C-alpha positions as CSV (number, residue, x, y, z in Angstrom):
1,M,-3.7,-3.0,75.7
2,S,-7.6,-3.6,75.8
3,D,-8.4,-1.0,78.0
4,V,-10.7,1.8,76.5
5,D,-10.9,5.0,78.6
6,L,-14.4,5.9,77.9
7,P,-17.8,5.7,79.7
8,D,-19.8,2.4,79.7
9,G,-22.2,2.2,76.7
10,E,-22.8,1.6,73.2
11,Y,-20.5,3.3,70.7
12,T,-19.8,2.9,66.9
13,A,-16.1,1.8,66.5
14,V,-14.2,2.1,63.2
15,V,-10.9,0.2,62.8
16,D,-8.3,2.4,61.6
17,A,-5.4,-0.1,61.3
18,V,-4.4,-3.7,62.4
19,E,-0.8,-4.7,62.9
20,D,0.8,-7.5,64.7
21,G,-2.6,-8.6,66.3
22,L,-3.4,-5.1,67.6
23,A,-6.1,-2.6,66.1
24,T,-6.2,1.0,66.3
25,V,-9.9,1.8,67.0
26,F,-11.7,5.1,66.9
27,F,-14.9,5.2,68.9
28,E,-17.9,7.7,68.0
29,R,-21.1,8.3,69.9
30,D,-23.8,10.5,68.1
31,G,-21.7,10.9,65.1
32,E,-18.8,12.6,67.0
33,E,-15.6,11.0,67.6
34,V,-15.2,10.5,71.5
35,G,-11.9,8.5,71.7
36,D,-9.5,5.9,70.5
37,A,-7.7,3.0,71.6
38,V,-5.3,0.1,70.6
39,V,-7.2,-3.3,71.4
40,D,-6.3,-7.0,70.7
41,T,-7.8,-8.1,67.7
42,A,-9.1,-11.3,69.5
43,R,-11.6,-8.7,71.2
44,L,-13.1,-7.9,67.7
45,P,-15.3,-10.1,65.5
46,P,-13.4,-11.9,62.7
47,D,-14.9,-9.8,60.0
48,G,-14.1,-6.5,61.8
49,R,-10.3,-7.3,62.0
50,R,-9.4,-5.1,59.0
51,A,-8.8,-1.4,58.5
52,D,-12.1,0.5,58.0
53,A,-14.4,-2.1,59.4
54,V,-17.3,-0.6,61.3
55,L,-18.7,-2.2,64.5
56,S,-21.2,-1.7,67.0
57,V,-19.6,-2.1,70.3
58,T,-20.6,-2.0,74.0
59,L,-18.1,-1.2,76.5
60,D,-18.3,-2.1,80.3
61,G,-15.6,-1.4,82.8
62,E,-13.3,0.1,80.1
63,R,-13.2,-3.1,78.4
64,I,-15.1,-4.2,75.1
65,E,-17.8,-6.4,76.4
66,S,-19.4,-7.2,72.9
67,A,-18.6,-6.1,69.3
68,A,-20.6,-6.8,66.0
69,Y,-19.3,-6.2,62.5
70,D,-21.7,-3.9,60.5
71,P,-21.4,-4.7,56.9
72,E,-23.9,-2.1,55.8
73,R,-22.3,0.8,57.4
74,T,-18.9,-0.3,56.4
75,E,-19.8,-0.4,52.9
76,A,-21.8,3.0,53.2
77,R,-18.8,4.5,54.7
78,S,-16.3,3.2,52.2
79,E,-18.7,4.4,49.4
80,A,-18.7,8.1,50.8
81,A,-15.0,8.2,51.2
82,Q,-14.7,7.1,47.6
83,D,-17.3,9.7,46.6
84,R,-15.2,12.4,48.3
85,F,-11.8,11.4,46.9
86,D,-13.2,11.4,43.4
87,R,-14.8,14.8,43.7
88,L,-11.4,16.2,45.2
89,S,-9.6,14.4,42.5
90,E,-11.4,16.0,39.8
91,R,-9.3,18.5,37.8
92,P,-10.9,22.2,38.1
93,P,-11.7,23.9,34.7
94,S,-8.8,25.7,33.4
95,D,-9.0,29.3,31.9
96,E,-8.9,27.9,28.4
97,D,-12.1,25.9,29.4
98,A,-14.1,28.9,30.5
């Protein structure tokens, strides 16, 4: 379950979901999503074993060689998502308000 079908190198990884000891992880490089994988949570740092955690990972031989939780990027991503949600949830002005 831990094989990642991506070239060796450094990536940003975002944990999408964690269930039964497995994490669905999306991998990004240069701001573009390049792939995803289901990995054993034991391959992730303890702080990164939750949905929406942002990690810096190094892949080697289709396996996670190293992974570090990035609290600043996790918080920034969470705030950006909340801002988008808040903007989208605002009620547009009605004809009566115009």
